[in-house]
C-alpha positions in Angstrom: -25.8 21.8 166.0 -28.2 19.3 167.3 -25.9 18.3 170.1 -25.8 21.8 171.4 -29.5 22.0 171.5 -29.8 18.7 173.3 -27.2 19.8 175.9 -29.1 23.0 176.5 -32.4 21.2 177.0 -30.8 18.7 179.3 -29.2 21.5 181.3 -32.5 23.3 181.6 -34.2 20.2 182.9 -31.5 19.4 185.4 -31.4 23.0 186.7 -35.1 23.5 187.4 -35.9 24.1 191.0 -37.6 21.1 192.7 -40.9 22.9 193.0 -41.2 23.3 189.2 -40.2 19.7 188.4 -43.0 17.4 187.5 -44.1 15.1 190.3 -45.0 11.5 189.5 -48.7 10.8 189.2 -50.6 8.0 190.7 -50.8 4.8 188.6 -54.6 5.0 188.2 -54.3 8.3 186.3 -52.0 6.9 183.6 -53.4 6.3 180.1 -54.1 2.7 179.1 -51.2 0.9 177.7 -51.6 -0.3 174.1 -50.9 -3.9 173.5 -48.0 -4.6 171.3 -49.0 -6.4 168.1 -46.9 -9.4 167.3 -46.2 -9.3 163.6 -44.9 -12.3 161.7 -41.5 -11.9 160.3 -41.7 -11.6 156.6 -38.6 -12.6 154.6 -37.4 -10.0 152.1 -37.8 -11.0 148.5 -34.6 -12.4 147.1 -32.8 -10.2 144.7 -31.7 -11.7 141.4 -28.0 -12.0 141.5 -26.1 -10.3 138.7 -23.4 -12.4 137.1 -20.2 -11.0 135.5 -21.7 -11.7 132.1 -24.6 -9.3 132.9 -22.1 -6.6 134.0 -20.0 -7.1 130.9 -23.1 -6.8 128.7 -24.4 -3.8 130.5 -21.1 -1.8 130.7 -19.4 -2.9 127.5 -18.8 0.7 126.5 -16.8 1.5 129.6 -13.5 -0.1 128.5 -13.4 1.9 125.3 -14.2 5.1 127.1 -11.5 4.5 129.7 -9.0 3.9 127.0 -10.0 7.1 125.3 -9.7 9.1 128.5 -6.2 7.6 129.1 -5.0 8.5 125.7 -6.3 12.1 126.1 -4.7 12.4 129.5 -1.4 11.1 128.2 -1.5 13.5 125.3 -2.2 16.5 127.5 0.8 15.5 129.7 3.0 15.3 126.7 1.9 18.7 125.4 2.5 20.2 128.9 6.0 18.7 129.0 6.8 20.0 125.6 5.5 23.5 126.5 7.5 23.4 129.7 10.7 22.5 127.8 10.1 25.3 125.3 8.9 28.0 127.5 10.9 27.2 130.6 
């Protein structure tokens, strides 16, 4: 939806009669230009790298849960096949 709005705005600007368009002003009437501050580049703090041992320790329960989910899914499929054979 944002693109449509931008297109409409662009279209309105382009179709304004020349008398209504803004005329460039003299350079002496422009506001003062702010000086850009030069900031020193600061290196991002290094993240501690996680090793596989950390992952194994943190997610040690995942393997057992995945096995349990697999057993449940397989048992549901067996039950569905049996019901299909009996009822079909």
